[in-house]
C-alpha positions in Angstrom: 3.2 -26.3 8.3 6.6 -24.7 8.3 5.5 -21.9 10.6 7.0 -23.1 13.8 9.3 -20.1 14.1 6.7 -17.6 12.8 6.6 -14.6 15.1 4.6 -12.3 12.8 1.6 -10.6 14.2 -0.8 -8.3 12.3 -1.8 -5.5 14.8 -5.2 -3.8 14.4 -6.3 -1.6 17.2 -9.8 -0.6 16.1 -12.0 0.9 18.8 -15.0 1.9 16.5 -16.9 -0.8 14.7 -18.8 1.7 12.4 -15.7 3.2 10.7 -13.1 0.6 11.4 -10.3 3.2 11.5 -7.2 2.3 13.6 -6.5 4.0 16.9 -3.0 5.6 16.4 -2.1 6.0 20.1 -3.3 2.5 21.0 -1.5 1.0 18.0 1.8 2.6 19.0 1.4 1.5 22.6 0.5 -2.1 21.6 3.4 -2.3 19.0 6.0 -1.1 21.5 4.8 -3.9 23.9 4.6 -6.6 21.2 8.1 -5.7 19.8 9.5 -6.0 23.4 8.0 -9.4 23.6 9.8 -10.5 20.4 7.0 -10.3 17.8 7.5 -9.0 14.3 4.8 -6.5 14.4 2.8 -5.6 11.2 0.6 -2.6 12.2 -2.5 -1.4 10.3 -2.5 2.4 10.5 -4.1 5.5 9.1 -1.9 6.9 6.4 0.0 9.1 9.0 3.6 9.6 8.1 4.7 10.6 11.6 2.9 7.5 13.1 4.6 5.4 10.6 8.0 6.8 11.5 7.3 6.2 15.3 6.3 2.6 14.6 9.4 2.0 12.5 11.6 3.5 15.3 9.7 1.3 17.8 10.9 -1.8 15.7 7.9 -2.8 13.7 8.8 -5.1 10.8 6.6 -3.0 8.4 4.0 -0.2 8.3 0.6 -0.9 6.7 -1.3 2.4 5.9 -4.9 2.3 4.7 -5.8 3.5 1.3 -9.3 4.1 2.5 -11.6 2.6 5.1 -11.7 -1.2 5.4 -14.0 -3.0 3.0 -15.1 0.3 1.4 -13.6 -0.2 -2.0 -13.1 3.6 -2.2 -9.5 3.1 -3.5 -6.5 5.3 -3.0 -7.9 8.3 -0.9 -4.7 8.9 0.9 -2.0 8.9 -1.9 -0.1 12.0 -0.8 0.5 10.6 2.7 1.2 7.2 1.5 3.8 8.6 -0.8 5.5 10.4 2.0 5.5 7.2 4.1 7.1 5.3 1.1 9.8 7.9 0.5 10.8 7.9 4.2 10.3 4.3 5.3 13.3 2.1 6.0 10.9 -1.0 6.3 8.5 -2.4 3.9 5.3 -0.5 3.2 2.1 -2.6 2.7 -0.9 -0.7 1.4 -3.8 -2.3 3.5 -7.6 -1.6 3.1 -9.7 0.1 0.6 -8.3 -1.1 -2.7 -11.3 -2.0 -4.8 -10.1 -2.4 -8.4 -7.0 -3.7 -10.1 -6.2 -0.2 -11.4 -5.9 1.0 -7.8 -3.7 -2.0 -6.9 -1.4 -0.9 -9.9 -1.3 2.7 -8.8 -0.4 1.8 -5.3 2.4 -0.4 -6.6 3.6 2.3 -9.2 3.9 4.7 -6.1 6.6 2.4 -4.7 4.5 0.3 -2.2 6.3 -3.0 -1.4 3.1 -5.1 -1.2 -0.7 -4.8 -0.9 -3.1 -6.6 1.5 -6.4 -7.1 -0.4 -9.4 -9.0 0.8 -12.8 -7.4 0.2 -12.3 -6.6 -3.4 -11.6 -10.2 -4.1 -14.0 -11.8 -1.7 -17.0 -9.5 -2.7 -16.4 -9.7 -6.4 -18.9 -11.4 -8.7 -16.2 -13.7 -9.8 -13.5 -14.0 -7.0 -11.1 -16.2 -8.8 -11.1 -13.8 -11.9 -10.7 -10.7 -9.5 -7.8 -12.4 -7.7 -6.1 -13.0 -10.9 -6.7 -9.4 -12.1 -5.3 -8.1 -8.8 -2.2 -10.2 -9.2 -1.6 -9.0 -12.8 -2.2 -5.4 -11.8 0.2 -5.8 -8.8 2.9 -7.2 -10.8 2.4 -4.6 -13.6 2.4 -1.8 -11.0 5.7 -3.0 -9.4 7.4 -3.5 -12.9 6.3 0.1 -13.8 7.8 1.5 -10.6 11.1 -0.4 -11.2 11.2 0.7 -14.8 10.7 4.4 -13.8 8.0 6.6 -15.2 8.9 9.0 -18.0 9.0 12.6 -16.7 5.9 14.7 -17.0 6.3 17.7 -19.3 4.3 20.9 -19.6 4.3 20.8 -23.4 4.1 18.3 -26.1 7.3 16.8 -27.4 7.5 14.9 -30.7 8.2 11.2 -30.3 8.8 10.6 -34.0 11.6 12.0 -36.0 11.0 15.2 -37.8 13.4 14.5 -40.7 11.6 13.6 -43.9 8.3 15.2 -43.0 6.5 17.4 -45.4 5.5 20.9 -44.2 3.5 23.4 -46.1 
């Protein structure tokens, strides 16, 4: 299958079956061991900027912060922390878990995420192929928007049409 040299491993250390939140200490310990053994580790983590930095320093190939709990479809509940992770990471940042709608996928990509890992939103949709297509379009649109650069936010309105030739009373 062309995967003979694949040494990637997605790391999920989840001790609690009710909330499915990752164990940060266990994740760091397991990641350190797996990196020593030659694996390219892809750790699923809480959106914790310090943990992300420690995992990067340990040699992980990426960090994968959750947007919200696995399978919840709650969307981006951790945007401030994900933004900090993105701004400081020297490895790709993959937003993993909680994305429920294409608009949320676009928002995560507009923030500068390198990729998304989406399962439940597609698998549990009424029309999975249509939702997969929508997520794809949103992901591409969000990435293009990030690369294009958002216009600056302004406190007051600024006319976007020329004022010459207008009639005033």
